[in-house]
C-alpha positions in Angstrom: 71.7 94.9 50.9 72.7 93.8 47.4 75.8 91.8 46.8 77.8 91.1 43.7 77.9 87.5 42.5 81.2 85.6 42.6 81.5 85.8 38.8 81.3 89.6 39.0 83.8 89.9 41.9 87.2 91.5 41.0 88.8 88.7 43.0 88.1 86.4 40.0 91.0 88.0 38.3 93.0 85.8 40.7 92.2 82.5 38.9 95.9 81.8 38.5 96.2 82.1 42.3 93.6 79.4 42.8 95.6 77.2 40.5 98.8 77.9 42.4 97.3 76.8 45.8 97.9 78.2 49.2 101.1 76.2 50.0 102.9 77.3 46.9 102.0 81.0 47.4 102.9 80.9 51.1 106.4 79.6 50.2 106.8 82.2 47.5 105.6 85.0 49.9 108.2 83.9 52.5 111.0 83.9 49.8 110.0 87.3 48.3 109.1 89.4 51.3 110.9 90.9 54.2 110.1 88.9 57.4 108.4 91.7 59.3 104.9 90.1 59.0 106.1 86.5 59.6 104.0 84.2 57.4 100.3 85.0 57.4 98.0 82.0 58.0 95.9 82.2 54.8 96.1 83.2 51.2 92.9 85.1 50.3 91.9 85.4 46.6 88.4 86.9 46.6 85.5 88.2 48.7 81.8 88.7 48.5 79.8 90.6 51.1 81.1 89.5 54.5 82.8 86.3 53.2 86.2 85.7 51.7 87.7 82.6 50.0 91.3 81.3 50.2 93.4 79.9 47.5 92.3 76.4 48.3 88.6 77.3 48.0 87.7 77.5 51.7 85.1 80.1 52.7 85.4 82.2 55.8 83.1 84.7 57.5 85.3 87.8 57.7 85.1 89.2 61.3 88.1 91.5 61.0 87.5 93.3 57.7 91.2 93.9 57.0 91.6 95.5 60.5 88.4 97.6 60.4 89.0 98.7 56.8 86.4 96.9 54.6 83.4 98.9 55.9 81.0 97.7 53.2 82.4 94.2 53.0 83.9 92.8 49.8 82.7 93.6 46.3 80.0 96.0 47.3 78.4 97.4 44.1 78.6 101.0 45.2 82.3 100.8 45.9 83.0 98.8 42.7 81.1 101.3 40.6 82.7 104.4 42.2 86.2 103.0 41.8 85.7 101.7 38.3 84.1 104.9 37.0 86.7 107.2 38.6 89.7 105.0 37.4 88.3 105.3 33.9 87.8 109.1 34.2 91.0 110.2 36.1 93.1 107.9 38.3 95.6 110.4 39.5 96.3 114.2 39.5 98.9 114.8 42.3 98.8 117.8 44.5 99.8 120.1 41.6 96.2 120.1 40.5 92.7 120.0 42.0 90.4 117.0 41.4 86.7 117.1 42.2 86.5 113.9 44.4 89.0 115.2 46.9 87.1 118.5 47.3 83.8 116.7 47.6 85.3 114.3 50.2 86.8 117.2 52.3 83.5 119.0 52.3 81.6 115.8 53.2 83.8 115.1 56.2 83.4 118.6 57.5 79.7 118.3 57.0 79.6 115.1 59.1 81.7 116.7 61.8 79.5 119.8 61.9 82.4 121.9 63.0 84.4 124.4 60.8 87.8 123.0 59.9 90.4 122.2 57.2 91.3 118.8 55.8 94.6 117.2 54.7 94.3 114.0 52.7 97.0 111.3 53.0 97.3 107.6 52.1 97.2 105.9 55.5 96.7 106.3 59.2 100.3 106.7 60.1 100.6 109.5 57.5 97.5 111.2 58.9 99.2 111.1 62.4 102.4 112.4 60.9 100.4 115.4 59.6 98.9 115.9 63.0 102.3 115.7 64.7 103.7 118.4 62.4 100.7 120.6 63.2 101.5 120.1 66.9 105.2 120.9 66.3 104.2 124.2 64.6 102.0 125.0 67.5 104.8 124.2 69.9 107.3 126.5 68.1 104.8 129.3 67.8 104.0 129.1 71.6 107.3 128.0 73.1 106.0 124.7 74.2 108.4 121.8 74.9 106.8 118.4 75.1 103.9 116.1 74.1 101.7 113.7 76.0 100.4 110.3 74.8 99.0 107.2 76.5 100.7 104.1 77.6 99.8 101.2 75.2 98.5 103.6 72.6 99.2 103.0 69.0 99.6 105.7 66.4 101.7 104.1 63.6 105.2 102.8 62.8 106.9 105.7 61.0 109.4 107.4 63.3 107.2 110.4 64.0 104.1 108.4 64.7 106.1 105.7 66.5 107.4 108.4 68.9 103.8 108.8 70.1 103.2 105.0 70.4 103.3 103.8 74.0 104.3 100.2 73.3 107.8 99.6 74.3 108.1 96.3 72.4 107.8 98.1 69.0 109.1 101.6 70.0 112.3 101.2 72.0 114.4 99.5 69.4 114.1 102.5 67.0 114.8 105.3 69.6 116.0 107.7 70.6 113.3 110.0 69.1 113.7 113.7 68.4 110.6 114.7 70.4 110.0 114.7 74.2 106.9 112.5 74.6 105.6 111.7 78.0 103.3 108.7 78.5 100.5 108.5 81.0 98.1 105.6 81.9 95.2 105.5 79.5 91.9 106.5 81.1 93.5 108.2 84.2 92.3 111.8 84.2 94.3 112.7 87.2 97.5 111.5 85.7 96.7 113.4 82.5 96.0 116.6 84.4 99.4 116.3 86.2 101.2 115.6 83.0 99.7 118.5 80.9 101.1 121.9 81.8 101.5 125.2 79.9 104.7 123.6 78.4 102.7 120.8 76.7 102.1 121.3 73.0 99.6 118.5 72.4 97.9 115.5 73.8 97.5 112.5 71.5 94.8 109.9 72.5 92.6 107.2 70.9 88.9 107.3 71.8 89.3 103.6 72.3 92.7 101.9 72.3 92.5 99.5 69.3 95.9 97.7 69.2 95.9 97.5 73.0 92.9 95.2 72.8 89.8 97.4 72.0 90.1 99.2 75.4 87.4 101.9 75.9 87.9 104.8 78.2 86.1 105.3 81.5 83.1 107.6 81.4 84.0 111.3 81.5 87.7 110.7 80.5 87.5 112.6 77.2 85.4 115.4 78.7 88.2 115.8 81.3 90.9 115.6 78.5 89.1 118.4 76.6 88.9 120.6 79.8 92.6 119.9 80.6 93.7 121.0 77.1 91.5 124.1 77.2 93.0 125.1 80.5 96.6 124.7 79.4 96.4 125.6 75.7 97.6 122.2 74.6 96.1 120.8 71.4 93.8 117.7 71.8 94.6 115.3 69.0 92.3 112.3 68.6 93.5 109.3 66.6 90.3 107.8 65.1 92.2 105.6 62.6 90.2 102.6 63.6 87.3 104.0 65.5 85.7 106.4 63.0 83.4 106.0 60.0 80.6 104.3 61.8 82.7 101.6 63.5 81.2 102.4 67.0 77.7 103.4 65.9 78.5 107.1 65.4 80.3 108.7 62.5 83.2 109.4 64.9 83.8 107.8 68.2 84.5 111.1 70.0 80.8 112.0 69.3 79.9 109.5 72.1 81.4 112.0 74.5 80.0 115.2 72.9 83.5 116.9 72.6 85.4 118.4 69.7 89.1 117.8 69.3 91.6 120.3 67.9 92.9 117.8 65.4 91.3 114.5 64.2 93.0 111.7 62.2 91.1 109.2 60.1 92.0 106.2 57.8 91.1 102.5 57.6 87.3 102.3 57.2 87.1 105.6 55.3 88.2 104.1 52.0 86.4 100.8 52.4 89.5 98.9 51.1 91.2 101.7 49.2 94.2 103.4 50.8 93.4 106.8 52.3 94.0 108.9 55.4 92.8 112.2 56.6 93.9 114.8 59.1 91.3 117.4 60.1 92.2 120.6 62.0 89.6 122.6 63.7 89.7 126.3 64.5 93.3 127.7 64.4 94.7 124.2 64.1 93.2 124.0 60.7 95.3 126.9 59.4 98.7 126.2 61.1 100.2 124.8 57.8 101.5 127.4 55.3 102.2 126.6 51.7 105.0 124.1 51.4 104.8 122.9 55.0 103.5 119.4 54.1 102.4 117.4 51.1 101.7 114.0 49.6 102.0 112.8 46.0 99.1 110.4 46.3 97.1 112.2 49.0 93.7 113.2 47.7 94.0 110.6 45.0 90.7 110.8 43.0 90.1 107.0 43.0 90.6 106.7 46.8 88.5 109.8 47.3 85.7 108.4 45.2 85.8 105.2 47.2 85.5 107.1 50.4 82.5 109.1 49.1 80.9 105.8 48.2 81.5 104.5 51.7 80.0 107.5 53.4 77.1 107.7 51.0 76.2 104.0 51.5 76.5 104.2 55.3 74.1 107.1 55.3 71.7 105.8 52.7 71.4 102.3 54.2 71.1 103.4 57.8 74.2 101.6 58.8 74.9 103.6 62.0 71.8 102.3 63.6 72.5 98.8 62.2 76.0 98.9 63.8 74.6 99.8 67.2 72.0 97.0 66.9 74.2 94.3 65.6 77.1 95.4 68.0 74.8 95.0 71.0 73.6 91.6 69.6 77.2 90.4 69.3 78.3 91.7 72.7 75.3 90.3 74.5 75.7 86.9 72.8 79.3 86.7 73.9 78.5 88.0 77.5 75.9 85.3 77.9 78.3 82.5 77.3 79.7 80.6 80.4 83.1 79.2 79.5 86.3 78.8 81.5 88.4 80.6 78.8 86.0 83.6 78.6 86.3 86.6 80.9 84.0 89.0 79.1 83.6 91.4 76.2 84.3 95.1 75.7 84.1 97.8 73.1 81.4 99.6 71.2 79.3 99.0 68.1 80.9 96.5 65.7 84.4 96.9 67.3 84.6 94.4 70.2 87.2 92.4 72.1 86.5 88.9 73.4 88.4 89.1 76.7 90.0 85.8 77.8 91.0 84.4 81.1 94.5 83.6 79.9 96.9 83.9 76.9 94.8 81.8 74.5 94.2 84.3 71.8 96.5 82.9 69.1 95.1 79.4 69.6 91.5 80.7 69.4 92.3 82.6 66.3 93.6 79.4 64.7 90.6 77.3 65.9 88.2 80.0 64.6 89.9 79.9 61.2 89.5 76.1 61.1 85.8 76.6 61.8 85.4 79.1 59.0 85.7 82.5 60.9 88.5 85.1 60.6 89.2 86.9 63.9 92.3 88.7 65.2 94.4 87.8 68.3 95.1 91.5 69.0 96.6 90.7 72.4 97.6 87.4 74.0 94.4 87.5 76.1 92.0 89.3 73.7 90.4 88.6 70.3 89.5 91.6 68.2 86.2 91.6 66.2 85.7 94.3 63.6 83.4 92.8 60.9 82.1 94.8 57.9 79.4 97.2 58.9 77.0 95.3 56.6 77.2 92.1 58.6 73.7 90.4 59.1 72.0 89.0 62.1 72.3 85.6 60.7 76.0 86.0 60.3 76.5 87.3 63.8 74.4 84.4 65.1 76.4 81.9 63.1 79.6 83.1 64.9 77.9 83.1 68.3 76.7 79.6 67.7 80.1 78.4 66.8 82.1 80.2 69.5 81.5 77.7 72.3 82.9 74.9 70.3 85.9 77.0 69.2 86.7 77.8 72.8 86.2 74.2 73.9 88.6 73.0 71.2 91.3 75.2 72.7 90.4 74.4 76.3 90.4 70.7 75.5 
């Protein structure tokens, strides 16, 4: 896979950032921004392939890819070319006019899904979930349904609508009460789901794997059961694939592992390869619930973001990256599972979306130790490290991390 040279990387426009240095930029960040993110641990100025560099010139192997966003890594020629050419041709049109890239993208997504449907394009995952929720509300009002079901520890976004579906009390409760009646059930418990979903339930919102909970996959048969429960009661099955889609698990969409079709599907993150984009896809009647004026977005369907998404999808297909993700994901998981270390409990996930499961709450220390060793990982939970590298990661890069992991763990244990 070809890579651009550092001199051709757009990050080189940040030469002044290199001169400023990480310490100065960190202080300026803290002074200028609201404190909702705290202070991030590094200032990144450029990337090439699966590596990024910070403002002090240190290089890191990027094993988080902007939270499963940078599907093709950094500076991939196909993405750079698509964005550059589209920005020069037409950077914005709004929803008052049609642009060709948005139409091509909607058609491409439906072609990959192989099911008739309709697409709404947004700017982010939480906006895609807001669109899905509004579809569910329309379904509820048309059918007299009263409540919604979601999973404990699920994450669907931070806007008030999406947050109402998010089953994490620490980030949800302080912003309640919410206008919708959402009932939470244990993730992966089909019996609990069946008891919760009645003829009064408008929709069930689930992630095919719970990402922010620590890359927690469902038990076998759970989504087949969820589909059957929704079919029996008339509730919509809404699948949040913000993190899990676009090849991340080795299929185009994670629900394809289970051979089911949802009523509504939401996408974002890896779809744009680094450009902001989200999508809500409705199948069957769910695709035509919106009437003119029911929903909208000024930037949704932006031609530059749509061109980027088309480049991502085209490159994944052309370069055989789905098979590559399955192969490299297995290599990564098997390498972690083979390690015998007192801090290591196991590994879970699919494809190039894995969690290193720890025996205690050591994740933050391990993230810091990994960064010192030249690897960027994510302490997604106190006892779990999330790995979501670019889909173009190589065997040598996977092996480099596996070779360094024992010493990283031992540094923390020591």
